[in-house]
All heavy atoms as TSV, in Angstrom:
chain	resi	resn	atom	element	x	y	z
A	1	MET	N	N	0.842	-1.193	-0.009
A	1	MET	CA	C	0.001	-0.010	0.006
A	1	MET	C	C	0.878	1.229	-0.006
A	1	MET	O	O	1.788	1.358	0.814
A	1	MET	CB	C	-0.901	-0.013	1.250
A	1	MET	CG	C	-1.696	1.245	1.417
A	1	MET	SD	S	-2.915	1.182	2.718
A	1	MET	CE	C	-1.907	1.044	4.162
A	2	ALA	N	N	0.631	2.121	-0.928
A	2	ALA	CA	C	1.432	3.344	-1.018
A	2	ALA	C	C	0.585	4.554	-0.667
A	2	ALA	O	O	-0.501	4.729	-1.191
A	2	ALA	CB	C	1.989	3.488	-2.437
A	3	LEU	N	N	1.110	5.334	0.258
A	3	LEU	CA	C	0.451	6.586	0.625
A	3	LEU	C	C	1.342	7.738	0.210
A	3	LEU	O	O	2.527	7.733	0.527
A	3	LEU	CB	C	0.220	6.661	2.129
A	3	LEU	CG	C	-0.919	5.896	2.743
A	3	LEU	CD1	C	-0.941	6.110	4.249
A	3	LEU	CD2	C	-2.249	6.278	2.145
A	4	GLU	N	N	0.766	8.699	-0.469
A	4	GLU	CA	C	1.471	9.948	-0.719
A	4	GLU	C	C	0.901	10.948	0.267
A	4	GLU	O	O	-0.232	10.795	0.719
A	4	GLU	CB	C	1.264	10.409	-2.146
A	4	GLU	CG	C	1.986	9.579	-3.171
A	4	GLU	CD	C	1.875	10.140	-4.568
A	4	GLU	OE1	O	1.151	11.127	-4.786
A	4	GLU	OE2	O	2.521	9.569	-5.474
A	5	ASN	N	N	1.701	11.939	0.633
A	5	ASN	CA	C	1.172	12.938	1.566
A	5	ASN	C	C	1.681	14.327	1.265
A	5	ASN	O	O	2.685	14.499	0.596
A	5	ASN	CB	C	1.497	12.521	3.008
A	5	ASN	CG	C	2.938	12.678	3.371
A	5	ASN	OD1	O	3.404	13.781	3.592
A	5	ASN	ND2	N	3.683	11.570	3.446
A	6	LYS	N	N	0.942	15.282	1.800
A	6	LYS	CA	C	1.268	16.696	1.661
A	6	LYS	C	C	1.581	17.293	3.028
A	6	LYS	O	O	1.398	18.459	3.286
A	6	LYS	CB	C	0.093	17.467	1.051
A	6	LYS	CG	C	-0.238	17.036	-0.357
A	6	LYS	CD	C	-1.435	17.788	-0.872
A	6	LYS	CE	C	-1.812	17.316	-2.267
A	6	LYS	NZ	N	-3.010	17.946	-2.749
A	7	LEU	N	N	2.067	16.434	3.936
A	7	LEU	CA	C	2.282	16.857	5.309
A	7	LEU	C	C	3.278	18.008	5.411
A	7	LEU	O	O	3.023	18.999	6.116
A	7	LEU	CB	C	2.735	15.674	6.184
A	7	LEU	CG	C	2.879	15.966	7.663
A	7	LEU	CD1	C	1.594	16.485	8.259
A	7	LEU	CD2	C	3.334	14.684	8.371
A	8	LYS	N	N	4.377	17.912	4.721
A	8	LYS	CA	C	5.398	18.973	4.801
A	8	LYS	C	C	4.821	20.313	4.334
A	8	LYS	O	O	5.027	21.342	4.991
A	8	LYS	CB	C	6.617	18.605	3.967
A	8	LYS	CG	C	7.761	19.620	4.074
A	8	LYS	CD	C	8.981	19.138	3.348
A	8	LYS	CE	C	10.136	20.119	3.514
A	8	LYS	NZ	N	11.347	19.644	2.840
A	9	GLU	N	N	4.113	20.284	3.215
A	9	GLU	CA	C	3.518	21.514	2.676
A	9	GLU	C	C	2.504	22.118	3.651
A	9	GLU	O	O	2.516	23.344	3.910
A	9	GLU	CB	C	2.832	21.175	1.363
A	9	GLU	CG	C	2.032	22.286	0.731
A	9	GLU	CD	C	1.249	21.812	-0.503
A	9	GLU	OE1	O	1.678	20.847	-1.136
A	9	GLU	OE2	O	0.202	22.430	-0.767
A	10	LEU	N	N	1.634	21.282	4.191
A	10	LEU	CA	C	0.612	21.780	5.105
A	10	LEU	C	C	1.229	22.253	6.429
A	10	LEU	O	O	0.795	23.274	7.006
A	10	LEU	CB	C	-0.415	20.675	5.384
A	10	LEU	CG	C	-1.255	20.265	4.170
A	10	LEU	CD1	C	-2.026	18.982	4.435
A	10	LEU	CD2	C	-2.200	21.390	3.781
A	11	ARG	N	N	2.247	21.557	6.890
A	11	ARG	CA	C	2.954	21.958	8.125
A	11	ARG	C	C	3.600	23.318	7.924
A	11	ARG	O	O	3.504	24.210	8.794
A	11	ARG	CB	C	4.011	20.900	8.486
A	11	ARG	CG	C	4.901	21.295	9.649
A	11	ARG	CD	C	5.899	20.216	9.968
A	11	ARG	NE	N	6.800	19.853	8.874
A	11	ARG	CZ	C	7.827	20.593	8.474
A	11	ARG	NH1	N	8.117	21.728	9.054
A	11	ARG	NH2	N	8.597	20.147	7.490
A	12	SER	N	N	4.252	23.510	6.791
A	12	SER	CA	C	4.906	24.785	6.491
A	12	SER	C	C	3.913	25.922	6.424
A	12	SER	O	O	4.199	27.036	6.912
A	12	SER	CB	C	5.689	24.693	5.194
A	12	SER	OG	O	6.754	23.768	5.310
A	13	LYS	N	N	2.751	25.676	5.828
A	13	LYS	CA	C	1.714	26.714	5.746
A	13	LYS	C	C	1.248	27.180	7.111
A	13	LYS	O	O	0.838	28.322	7.274
A	13	LYS	CB	C	0.508	26.211	4.935
A	13	LYS	CG	C	0.727	26.185	3.456
A	13	LYS	CD	C	-0.542	25.748	2.737
A	13	LYS	CE	C	-0.323	25.718	1.251
A	13	LYS	NZ	N	-1.552	25.290	0.529
A	14	LYS	N	N	1.298	26.279	8.106
A	14	LYS	CA	C	0.926	26.620	9.455
A	14	LYS	C	C	2.063	27.247	10.248
A	14	LYS	O	O	1.899	27.647	11.398
A	14	LYS	CB	C	0.439	25.368	10.218
A	14	LYS	CG	C	-0.939	24.934	9.848
A	14	LYS	CD	C	-1.945	25.885	10.454
A	14	LYS	CE	C	-3.337	25.417	10.251
A	14	LYS	NZ	N	-4.302	26.340	10.800
A	15	GLY	N	N	3.252	27.311	9.634
A	15	GLY	CA	C	4.418	27.882	10.302
A	15	GLY	C	C	4.980	27.001	11.399
A	15	GLY	O	O	5.584	27.502	12.347
A	16	LEU	N	N	4.805	25.694	11.265
A	16	LEU	CA	C	5.289	24.757	12.249
A	16	LEU	C	C	6.528	24.023	11.758
A	16	LEU	O	O	6.617	23.693	10.571
A	16	LEU	CB	C	4.220	23.697	12.586
A	16	LEU	CG	C	2.904	24.221	13.185
A	16	LEU	CD1	C	1.862	23.131	13.169
A	16	LEU	CD2	C	3.140	24.746	14.578
A	17	ASN	N	N	7.469	23.771	12.660
A	17	ASN	CA	C	8.576	22.880	12.294
A	17	ASN	C	C	8.184	21.475	12.706
A	17	ASN	O	O	7.152	21.230	13.322
A	17	ASN	CB	C	9.913	23.342	12.899
A	17	ASN	CG	C	9.916	23.350	14.395
A	17	ASN	OD1	O	9.271	22.519	15.066
A	17	ASN	ND2	N	10.632	24.286	14.978
A	18	GLN	N	N	9.029	20.506	12.361
A	18	GLN	CA	C	8.714	19.099	12.665
A	18	GLN	C	C	8.581	18.873	14.157
A	18	GLN	O	O	7.682	18.117	14.591
A	18	GLN	CB	C	9.777	18.173	12.060
A	18	GLN	CG	C	9.748	18.104	10.563
A	18	GLN	CD	C	10.828	17.227	9.987
A	18	GLN	OE1	O	11.839	16.948	10.639
A	18	GLN	NE2	N	10.647	16.793	8.748
A	19	GLN	N	N	9.421	19.492	14.948
A	19	GLN	CA	C	9.373	19.321	16.403
A	19	GLN	C	C	8.044	19.862	16.959
A	19	GLN	O	O	7.422	19.205	17.794
A	19	GLN	CB	C	10.540	20.046	17.056
A	19	GLN	CG	C	10.604	19.907	18.570
A	19	GLN	CD	C	10.895	18.472	18.994
A	19	GLN	OE1	O	11.812	17.850	18.497
A	19	GLN	NE2	N	10.105	17.937	19.895
A	20	ASP	N	N	7.651	21.058	16.513
A	20	ASP	CA	C	6.387	21.646	16.971
A	20	ASP	C	C	5.204	20.746	16.643
A	20	ASP	O	O	4.356	20.492	17.500
A	20	ASP	CB	C	6.167	23.015	16.328
A	20	ASP	CG	C	7.190	24.056	16.759
A	20	ASP	OD1	O	7.787	23.913	17.838
A	20	ASP	OD2	O	7.374	25.040	16.005
A	21	LEU	N	N	5.147	20.285	15.407
A	21	LEU	CA	C	4.014	19.442	14.985
A	21	LEU	C	C	4.032	18.140	15.757
A	21	LEU	O	O	2.973	17.694	16.231
A	21	LEU	CB	C	4.076	19.183	13.485
A	21	LEU	CG	C	2.918	18.326	12.923
A	21	LEU	CD1	C	1.568	18.970	13.243
A	21	LEU	CD2	C	3.091	18.158	11.424
A	22	GLY	N	N	5.187	17.539	15.921
A	22	GLY	CA	C	5.273	16.300	16.694
A	22	GLY	C	C	4.767	16.495	18.110
A	22	GLY	O	O	4.008	15.642	18.626
A	23	SER	N	N	5.133	17.575	18.749
A	23	SER	CA	C	4.694	17.851	20.103
A	23	SER	C	C	3.167	18.007	20.176
A	23	SER	O	O	2.529	17.505	21.103
A	23	SER	CB	C	5.355	19.109	20.649
A	23	SER	OG	O	6.744	18.908	20.786
A	24	LEU	N	N	2.601	18.709	19.207
A	24	LEU	CA	C	1.155	18.927	19.209
A	24	LEU	C	C	0.382	17.637	18.959
A	24	LEU	O	O	-0.731	17.477	19.445
A	24	LEU	CB	C	0.784	19.954	18.136
A	24	LEU	CG	C	1.239	21.393	18.409
A	24	LEU	CD1	C	1.048	22.247	17.162
A	24	LEU	CD2	C	0.457	21.975	19.588
A	25	VAL	N	N	0.991	16.717	18.210
A	25	VAL	CA	C	0.322	15.460	17.868
A	25	VAL	C	C	0.636	14.349	18.864
A	25	VAL	O	O	-0.121	13.400	18.988
A	25	VAL	CB	C	0.711	15.048	16.421
A	25	VAL	CG1	C	0.221	13.675	16.048
A	25	VAL	CG2	C	0.233	16.070	15.411
A	26	GLY	N	N	1.759	14.488	19.574
A	26	GLY	CA	C	2.160	13.464	20.536
A	26	GLY	C	C	3.079	12.421	19.973
A	26	GLY	O	O	3.114	11.276	20.461
A	27	VAL	N	N	3.845	12.804	18.956
A	27	VAL	CA	C	4.873	11.914	18.392
A	27	VAL	C	C	6.189	12.674	18.304
A	27	VAL	O	O	6.235	13.886	18.536
A	27	VAL	CB	C	4.478	11.389	16.992
A	27	VAL	CG1	C	3.179	10.569	17.061
A	27	VAL	CG2	C	4.326	12.515	15.979
A	28	SER	N	N	7.254	11.989	17.973
A	28	SER	CA	C	8.573	12.611	17.907
A	28	SER	C	C	8.773	13.363	16.589
A	28	SER	O	O	8.031	13.165	15.616
A	28	SER	CB	C	9.667	11.544	18.036
A	28	SER	OG	O	9.675	10.715	16.887
A	29	ARG	N	N	9.763	14.232	16.583
A	29	ARG	CA	C	10.156	14.925	15.347
A	29	ARG	C	C	10.564	13.895	14.290
A	29	ARG	O	O	10.244	14.043	13.115
A	29	ARG	CB	C	11.339	15.869	15.632
A	29	ARG	CG	C	11.814	16.595	14.360
A	29	ARG	CD	C	13.249	17.060	14.447
A	29	ARG	NE	N	14.209	16.009	14.638
A	29	ARG	CZ	C	14.661	15.181	13.680
A	29	ARG	NH1	N	14.207	15.272	12.444
A	29	ARG	NH2	N	15.545	14.256	13.951
A	30	GLN	N	N	11.210	12.824	14.711
A	30	GLN	CA	C	11.669	11.783	13.783
A	30	GLN	C	C	10.465	11.104	13.122
A	30	GLN	O	O	10.516	10.802	11.917
A	30	GLN	CB	C	12.523	10.748	14.512
A	30	GLN	CG	C	13.858	11.285	14.958
A	30	GLN	CD	C	13.833	11.954	16.345
A	30	GLN	OE1	O	12.772	12.245	16.911
A	30	GLN	NE2	N	15.002	12.276	16.865
A	31	THR	N	N	9.398	10.906	13.869
A	31	THR	CA	C	8.199	10.295	13.290
A	31	THR	C	C	7.600	11.197	12.226
A	31	THR	O	O	7.216	10.717	11.144
A	31	THR	CB	C	7.152	9.990	14.382
A	31	THR	OG1	O	7.723	9.059	15.302
A	31	THR	CG2	C	5.881	9.430	13.793
A	32	ILE	N	N	7.523	12.509	12.494
A	32	ILE	CA	C	7.022	13.459	11.503
A	32	ILE	C	C	7.891	13.408	10.255
A	32	ILE	O	O	7.383	13.368	9.121
A	32	ILE	CB	C	6.957	14.888	12.072
A	32	ILE	CG1	C	5.985	14.961	13.260
A	32	ILE	CG2	C	6.577	15.894	10.986
A	32	ILE	CD1	C	4.538	14.621	12.942
A	33	SER	N	N	9.198	13.359	10.437
A	33	SER	CA	C	10.111	13.286	9.307
A	33	SER	C	C	9.899	12.024	8.481
A	33	SER	O	O	9.851	12.067	7.251
A	33	SER	CB	C	11.570	13.315	9.805
A	33	SER	OG	O	12.472	13.178	8.748
A	34	LEU	N	N	9.733	10.890	9.142
A	34	LEU	CA	C	9.474	9.620	8.454
A	34	LEU	C	C	8.165	9.650	7.658
A	34	LEU	O	O	8.108	9.160	6.528
A	34	LEU	CB	C	9.462	8.473	9.468
A	34	LEU	CG	C	10.786	8.047	10.056
A	34	LEU	CD1	C	10.583	7.085	11.201
A	34	LEU	CD2	C	11.700	7.423	8.986
A	35	ILE	N	N	7.143	10.229	8.265
A	35	ILE	CA	C	5.845	10.341	7.560
A	35	ILE	C	C	6.000	11.220	6.335
A	35	ILE	O	O	5.531	10.869	5.230
A	35	ILE	CB	C	4.763	10.900	8.502
A	35	ILE	CG1	C	4.486	9.928	9.660
A	35	ILE	CG2	C	3.476	11.163	7.712
A	35	ILE	CD1	C	3.625	10.495	10.772
A	36	GLU	N	N	6.646	12.369	6.510
A	36	GLU	CA	C	6.815	13.300	5.375
A	36	GLU	C	C	7.581	12.665	4.206
A	36	GLU	O	O	7.293	12.927	3.057
A	36	GLU	CB	C	7.574	14.566	5.816
A	36	GLU	CG	C	6.718	15.476	6.684
A	36	GLU	CD	C	7.415	16.750	7.088
A	36	GLU	OE1	O	8.631	16.931	6.824
A	36	GLU	OE2	O	6.741	17.599	7.696
A	37	ARG	N	N	8.562	11.828	4.527
A	37	ARG	CA	C	9.352	11.162	3.493
A	37	ARG	C	C	8.644	9.962	2.889
A	37	ARG	O	O	9.106	9.384	1.908
A	37	ARG	CB	C	10.692	10.727	4.051
A	37	ARG	CG	C	11.636	11.864	4.404
A	37	ARG	CD	C	13.061	11.384	4.640
A	37	ARG	NE	N	13.184	10.145	5.329
A	37	ARG	CZ	C	13.560	9.982	6.600
A	37	ARG	NH1	N	13.886	11.032	7.324
A	37	ARG	NH2	N	13.686	8.789	7.136
A	38	GLY	N	N	7.532	9.552	3.505
A	38	GLY	CA	C	6.818	8.370	3.023
A	38	GLY	C	C	7.405	7.073	3.495
A	38	GLY	O	O	7.095	6.012	2.954
A	39	ASP	N	N	8.265	7.128	4.512
A	39	ASP	CA	C	8.916	5.924	5.025
A	39	ASP	C	C	8.146	5.288	6.165
A	39	ASP	O	O	8.542	4.231	6.687
A	39	ASP	CB	C	10.337	6.252	5.519
A	39	ASP	CG	C	11.267	6.635	4.384
A	39	ASP	OD1	O	11.002	6.226	3.243
A	39	ASP	OD2	O	12.266	7.325	4.646
A	40	TYR	N	N	7.045	5.929	6.582
A	40	TYR	CA	C	6.253	5.402	7.699
A	40	TYR	C	C	4.793	5.771	7.477
A	40	TYR	O	O	4.479	6.918	7.191
A	40	TYR	CB	C	6.745	5.985	9.019
A	40	TYR	CG	C	5.936	5.608	10.227
A	40	TYR	CD1	C	6.030	4.338	10.777
A	40	TYR	CD2	C	5.093	6.530	10.841
A	40	TYR	CE1	C	5.269	3.994	11.892
A	40	TYR	CE2	C	4.357	6.208	11.956
A	40	TYR	CZ	C	4.449	4.916	12.479
A	40	TYR	OH	O	3.721	4.583	13.576
A	41	ASN	N	N	3.916	4.787	7.571
A	41	ASN	CA	C	2.468	5.022	7.495
A	41	ASN	C	C	1.932	5.110	8.922
A	41	ASN	O	O	1.955	4.102	9.636
A	41	ASN	CB	C	1.771	3.904	6.709
A	41	ASN	CG	C	2.104	3.919	5.253
A	41	ASN	OD1	O	2.434	4.951	4.696
A	41	ASN	ND2	N	2.042	2.774	4.624
A	42	PRO	N	N	1.436	6.258	9.312
A	42	PRO	CA	C	0.980	6.439	10.694
A	42	PRO	C	C	-0.340	5.719	10.955
A	42	PRO	O	O	-1.086	5.393	10.039
A	42	PRO	CB	C	0.807	7.946	10.804
A	42	PRO	CG	C	0.501	8.390	9.411
A	42	PRO	CD	C	1.301	7.486	8.510
A	43	SER	N	N	-0.598	5.522	12.237
A	43	SER	CA	C	-1.876	4.926	12.663
A	43	SER	C	C	-3.009	5.895	12.349
A	43	SER	O	O	-2.784	7.100	12.137
A	43	SER	CB	C	-1.847	4.632	14.163
A	43	SER	OG	O	-1.852	5.873	14.882
A	44	ILE	N	N	-4.220	5.407	12.346
A	44	ILE	CA	C	-5.369	6.252	12.085
A	44	ILE	C	C	-5.480	7.341	13.166
A	44	ILE	O	O	-5.867	8.475	12.897
A	44	ILE	CB	C	-6.677	5.446	11.951
A	44	ILE	CG1	C	-7.824	6.334	11.459
A	44	ILE	CG2	C	-7.054	4.777	13.261
A	44	ILE	CD1	C	-7.637	6.886	10.101
A	45	THR	N	N	-5.106	7.000	14.406
A	45	THR	CA	C	-5.154	7.992	15.487
A	45	THR	C	C	-4.212	9.154	15.183
A	45	THR	O	O	-4.593	10.313	15.357
A	45	THR	CB	C	-4.766	7.327	16.830
A	45	THR	OG1	O	-5.632	6.236	17.070
A	45	THR	CG2	C	-4.849	8.315	17.964
A	46	VAL	N	N	-3.019	8.862	14.734
A	46	VAL	CA	C	-2.047	9.920	14.406
A	46	VAL	C	C	-2.543	10.697	13.211
A	46	VAL	O	O	-2.450	11.941	13.181
A	46	VAL	CB	C	-0.637	9.339	14.172
A	46	VAL	CG1	C	0.310	10.384	13.615
A	46	VAL	CG2	C	-0.071	8.746	15.461
A	47	CYS	N	N	-3.127	10.030	12.216
A	47	CYS	CA	C	-3.681	10.727	11.057
A	47	CYS	C	C	-4.743	11.719	11.475
A	47	CYS	O	O	-4.762	12.869	11.000
A	47	CYS	CB	C	-4.267	9.736	10.065
A	47	CYS	SG	S	-3.075	8.702	9.208
A	48	LEU	N	N	-5.643	11.280	12.371
A	48	LEU	CA	C	-6.699	12.157	12.822
A	48	LEU	C	C	-6.164	13.343	13.624
A	48	LEU	O	O	-6.655	14.476	13.491
A	48	LEU	CB	C	-7.726	11.380	13.646
A	48	LEU	CG	C	-8.553	10.357	12.853
A	48	LEU	CD1	C	-9.319	9.432	13.803
A	48	LEU	CD2	C	-9.488	11.044	11.894
A	49	LYS	N	N	-5.155	13.105	14.454
A	49	LYS	CA	C	-4.548	14.190	15.222
A	49	LYS	C	C	-3.859	15.184	14.307
A	49	LYS	O	O	-3.940	16.409	14.504
A	49	LYS	CB	C	-3.558	13.638	16.241
A	49	LYS	CG	C	-4.207	12.950	17.419
A	49	LYS	CD	C	-3.166	12.449	18.385
A	49	LYS	CE	C	-3.770	11.743	19.572
A	49	LYS	NZ	N	-2.734	11.251	20.494
A	50	LEU	N	N	-3.146	14.676	13.286
A	50	LEU	CA	C	-2.493	15.571	12.330
A	50	LEU	C	C	-3.533	16.456	11.628
A	50	LEU	O	O	-3.348	17.673	11.511
A	50	LEU	CB	C	-1.723	14.754	11.267
A	50	LEU	CG	C	-0.422	14.113	11.709
A	50	LEU	CD1	C	0.037	13.082	10.689
A	50	LEU	CD2	C	0.650	15.174	11.946
A	51	ALA	N	N	-4.614	15.854	11.215
A	51	ALA	CA	C	-5.686	16.604	10.530
A	51	ALA	C	C	-6.261	17.662	11.438
A	51	ALA	O	O	-6.506	18.811	11.013
A	51	ALA	CB	C	-6.768	15.665	10.024
A	52	GLN	N	N	-6.486	17.324	12.683
A	52	GLN	CA	C	-7.060	18.266	13.640
A	52	GLN	C	C	-6.110	19.447	13.866
A	52	GLN	O	O	-6.542	20.601	13.831
A	52	GLN	CB	C	-7.335	17.558	14.963
A	52	GLN	CG	C	-7.996	18.420	15.995
A	52	GLN	CD	C	-8.308	17.667	17.271
A	52	GLN	OE1	O	-7.594	16.722	17.627
A	52	GLN	NE2	N	-9.337	18.058	17.976
A	53	VAL	N	N	-4.841	19.157	14.104
A	53	VAL	CA	C	-3.866	20.205	14.362
A	53	VAL	C	C	-3.702	21.114	13.138
A	53	VAL	O	O	-3.596	22.336	13.277
A	53	VAL	CB	C	-2.496	19.607	14.790
A	53	VAL	CG1	C	-1.405	20.645	14.765
A	53	VAL	CG2	C	-2.618	18.983	16.180
A	54	LEU	N	N	-3.688	20.513	11.958
A	54	LEU	CA	C	-3.482	21.299	10.729
A	54	LEU	C	C	-4.777	21.899	10.192
A	54	LEU	O	O	-4.758	22.631	9.192
A	54	LEU	CB	C	-2.828	20.416	9.665
A	54	LEU	CG	C	-1.418	19.926	10.014
A	54	LEU	CD1	C	-0.951	18.900	9.002
A	54	LEU	CD2	C	-0.445	21.074	10.127
A	55	GLU	N	N	-5.902	21.562	10.825
A	55	GLU	CA	C	-7.218	22.077	10.445
A	55	GLU	C	C	-7.576	21.742	9.005
A	55	GLU	O	O	-8.019	22.595	8.218
A	55	GLU	CB	C	-7.303	23.585	10.695
A	55	GLU	CG	C	-7.108	23.962	12.161
A	55	GLU	CD	C	-7.105	25.446	12.406
A	55	GLU	OE1	O	-6.332	26.180	11.730
A	55	GLU	OE2	O	-7.885	25.894	13.260
A	56	VAL	N	N	-7.345	20.485	8.656
A	56	VAL	CA	C	-7.704	19.936	7.341
A	56	VAL	C	C	-8.314	18.567	7.547
A	56	VAL	O	O	-8.380	18.082	8.683
A	56	VAL	CB	C	-6.455	19.846	6.402
A	56	VAL	CG1	C	-5.881	21.215	6.121
A	56	VAL	CG2	C	-5.392	18.949	7.011
A	57	THR	N	N	-8.717	17.919	6.468
A	57	THR	CA	C	-9.196	16.558	6.575
A	57	THR	C	C	-8.027	15.588	6.383
A	57	THR	O	O	-6.977	15.971	5.836
A	57	THR	CB	C	-10.278	16.222	5.531
A	57	THR	OG1	O	-9.657	16.267	4.229
A	57	THR	CG2	C	-11.437	17.208	5.611
A	58	VAL	N	N	-8.212	14.346	6.796
A	58	VAL	CA	C	-7.187	13.329	6.575
A	58	VAL	C	C	-6.906	13.199	5.072
A	58	VAL	O	O	-5.771	13.057	4.647
A	58	VAL	CB	C	-7.622	11.977	7.177
A	58	VAL	CG1	C	-6.667	10.857	6.783
A	58	VAL	CG2	C	-7.706	12.071	8.704
A	59	GLU	N	N	-7.963	13.290	4.276
A	59	GLU	CA	C	-7.827	13.172	2.822
A	59	GLU	C	C	-7.026	14.344	2.233
A	59	GLU	O	O	-6.440	14.187	1.175
A	59	GLU	CB	C	-9.198	13.088	2.148
A	59	GLU	CG	C	-9.945	11.805	2.438
A	59	GLU	CD	C	-10.727	11.844	3.762
A	59	GLU	OE1	O	-10.708	12.890	4.465
A	59	GLU	OE2	O	-11.326	10.837	4.107
A	60	ASP	N	N	-7.021	15.472	2.913
A	60	ASP	CA	C	-6.212	16.601	2.453
A	60	ASP	C	C	-4.707	16.316	2.628
A	60	ASP	O	O	-3.873	16.842	1.918
A	60	ASP	CB	C	-6.558	17.887	3.213
A	60	ASP	CG	C	-7.908	18.447	2.858
A	60	ASP	OD1	O	-8.396	18.192	1.736
A	60	ASP	OD2	O	-8.501	19.138	3.697
A	61	ILE	N	N	-4.414	15.471	3.622
A	61	ILE	CA	C	-2.994	15.159	3.913
A	61	ILE	C	C	-2.537	13.933	3.134
A	61	ILE	O	O	-1.471	13.965	2.532
A	61	ILE	CB	C	-2.803	14.870	5.433
A	61	ILE	CG1	C	-3.273	16.030	6.290
A	61	ILE	CG2	C	-1.338	14.543	5.734
A	61	ILE	CD1	C	-3.317	15.755	7.780
A	62	PHE	N	N	-3.330	12.865	3.138
A	62	PHE	CA	C	-2.902	11.582	2.587
A	62	PHE	C	C	-3.733	11.196	1.374
A	62	PHE	O	O	-4.942	11.366	1.331
A	62	PHE	CB	C	-3.035	10.483	3.649
A	62	PHE	CG	C	-2.181	10.698	4.843
A	62	PHE	CD1	C	-2.693	11.264	5.990
A	62	PHE	CD2	C	-0.822	10.354	4.817
A	62	PHE	CE1	C	-1.908	11.481	7.111
A	62	PHE	CE2	C	-0.030	10.569	5.917
A	62	PHE	CZ	C	-0.555	11.138	7.059
A	63	THR	N	N	-3.039	10.608	0.389
A	63	THR	CA	C	-3.674	10.070	-0.822
A	63	THR	C	C	-3.192	8.648	-1.024
A	63	THR	O	O	-1.979	8.401	-1.010
A	63	THR	CB	C	-3.299	10.904	-2.074
A	63	THR	OG1	O	-3.639	12.265	-1.825
A	63	THR	CG2	C	-4.036	10.408	-3.285
A	64	TYR	N	N	-4.141	7.726	-1.181
A	64	TYR	CA	C	-3.788	6.328	-1.425
A	64	TYR	C	C	-3.496	6.153	-2.897
A	64	TYR	O	O	-4.290	6.575	-3.763
A	64	TYR	CB	C	-4.936	5.422	-1.003
A	64	TYR	CG	C	-4.725	3.981	-1.369
A	64	TYR	CD1	C	-3.774	3.189	-0.702
A	64	TYR	CD2	C	-5.432	3.396	-2.410
A	64	TYR	CE1	C	-3.557	1.874	-1.063
A	64	TYR	CE2	C	-5.224	2.079	-2.757
A	64	TYR	CZ	C	-4.305	1.323	-2.075
A	64	TYR	OH	O	-4.075	0.022	-2.442
A	65	ILE	N	N	-2.367	5.524	-3.207
A	65	ILE	CA	C	-1.961	5.262	-4.595
A	65	ILE	C	C	-1.948	3.764	-4.789
A	65	ILE	O	O	-1.226	3.035	-4.088
A	65	ILE	CB	C	-0.566	5.856	-4.895
A	65	ILE	CG1	C	-0.513	7.338	-4.577
A	65	ILE	CG2	C	-0.153	5.566	-6.321
A	65	ILE	CD1	C	-1.456	8.197	-5.372
A	66	GLU	N	N	-2.706	3.293	-5.759
A	66	GLU	CA	C	-2.705	1.850	-6.096
A	66	GLU	C	C	-1.350	1.487	-6.669
A	66	GLU	O	O	-0.821	2.144	-7.552
A	66	GLU	CB	C	-3.772	1.550	-7.149
A	66	GLU	CG	C	-5.168	1.556	-6.623
A	66	GLU	CD	C	-5.546	0.277	-5.867
A	66	GLU	OE1	O	-4.878	-0.752	-6.051
A	66	GLU	OE2	O	-6.495	0.344	-5.093
A	67	GLU	N	N	-0.788	0.393	-6.127
A	67	GLU	CA	C	0.469	-0.121	-6.664
A	67	GLU	C	C	0.146	-1.111	-7.768
A	67	GLU	O	O	-0.777	-1.905	-7.666
A	67	GLU	CB	C	1.286	-0.795	-5.573
A	67	GLU	CG	C	1.750	0.162	-4.528
A	67	GLU	CD	C	2.583	-0.519	-3.440
A	67	GLU	OE1	O	2.698	-1.752	-3.461
A	67	GLU	OE2	O	3.122	0.209	-2.609
A	68	GLU	N	N	0.893	-1.025	-8.863
A	68	GLU	CA	C	0.674	-1.914	-9.985
A	68	GLU	C	C	1.185	-3.305	-9.664
A	68	GLU	O	O	2.249	-3.463	-9.062
A	68	GLU	CB	C	1.352	-1.387	-11.242
A	68	GLU	CG	C	0.732	-0.107	-11.759
A	68	GLU	CD	C	1.323	0.326	-13.085
A	68	GLU	OE1	O	1.882	-0.523	-13.810
A	68	GLU	OE2	O	1.282	1.521	-13.364
A	69	GLN	N	N	0.407	-4.321	-10.035
A	69	GLN	CA	C	0.811	-5.704	-9.832
A	69	GLN	C	C	1.507	-6.194	-11.085
A	69	GLN	O	O	1.045	-5.957	-12.209
A	69	GLN	CB	C	-0.425	-6.591	-9.556
A	69	GLN	CG	C	-1.187	-6.185	-8.306
A	69	GLN	CD	C	-0.423	-6.534	-7.036
A	69	GLN	OE1	O	0.319	-7.515	-6.997
A	69	GLN	NE2	N	-0.571	-5.723	-6.022
A	70	ASP	N	N	2.618	-6.874	-10.905
A	70	ASP	CA	C	3.348	-7.437	-12.090
A	70	ASP	C	C	2.731	-8.739	-12.525
A	70	ASP	O	O	2.191	-9.495	-11.837
A	70	ASP	CB	C	4.813	-7.672	-11.754
A	70	ASP	CG	C	5.549	-6.344	-11.636
A	70	ASP	OD1	O	5.079	-5.345	-12.203
A	70	ASP	OD2	O	6.604	-6.313	-10.987
């Protein structure tokens, strides 16, 4: 399952750094970095907290991309 996200863009629009956003959501700066790079798919709880803090919907942050089967 591939998720693309606009977390970095939305975070920047709010004037937050990774540490600030992590603190508001209850995760580490490293977790925010991993999510932004697409190296970690967060739990639904974290997704909902991110959306709440950024004042957007989960769908505004994350987009599911179908992976092609060989």
